[in-house]
N, C-alpha and C positions, 0 to 999 in steps of 0.2 A: 726039292728047289726052295733057297730062300725065297722070301716075300719080300720084293722090298716098297714100300710106301710111295705112293703118286708124290712126285713135288708141284709146291707152282712154285715155276722162277722167281730169285727172287729181286723187284728193282728200285733204281737207283731214291726217285720220286715216287711216293703217296699217295694214290687217288685222288682222283679229284674230289674234294666236295662243297656239295652245291646246298644250300639250306633255302626255309620257306621260312619269310617270316611273315609274323602281322604289319596289313599295310600300312602301320598303324608305326610299327620298325619301321620300314622301309624305305615310309616319308620323309623319319625321323633321316638318317643315312647318308638320303640322294642330296638335304637339305644342309647337314652338315659337311657334306665331300665339296657342292657346292658354295660355303663358303670359301670353302679353302683354296677351290681352283684346282681339287682333283676328283678325275674319276670316281662311280661307287667302290666298285670292285678295289678302286688303290686305297682307297681310302681304308675300306673293311677289313682289307689283308691286315693294313701300317695297325686296324685297334687293337685286331684280336690276334695279332704280333706282338703289343703293347701289352694288352692284357693278360698273356699266359704268361708274360714273360712274369709281371706282377702277379701274376698266381704261382710261378713255379717258389719269389723267392719271400713269398708267403712262406708258404712250405717251410722252405729250411730253416726261415724265422721263430717258425713254429718249435718245429722241429728240436731245433736250439736251445730252442724258453723252455722246452719241456725238458728236455735233457737236461740242462743249468735247475730248473728249480725238483729235477731229483735232487741233482747236486746239493743244493742248499743252495744256488748260486741263486738269486734276481738281477744282479745287474746286469745278462744278455737278457731280461725281456723285459725290462725297461727300457734301455736301449736300441729295442726294436721295435716299443711300442710310440718313443720314442721320434723315429725316423719317417714310422708307420703315420705316423700326426701332421709329422710334416711334409711328406709327398703328400695327403688330402691338402692341405691347407693350398700343394703352390699349383695344384691341378682346381683349385675352385675358381668361379669362375670370380671376376671384381665384378665386388659389388659397385651398380651404378648410380 
């Protein structure tokens, strides 16, 4: 008789994630959410989603830059660096 391994049912949604934040980070998160009138949970989820999107875009850009560099083309790397610099400037708080 052939052994069939036990399998877990595949769920459409990943399990919930609970993060333990330091008191300082938690206070900062709640204060930032309150500033824009959002619940901390909603604000944190949007912030994480944006950070993950940026992270993934950064990895893609780095991979493209590595491939271009290996091929001797530095234009893609320069364009990526300029794009990241512009994004940082856009997100930087305005000087008071």
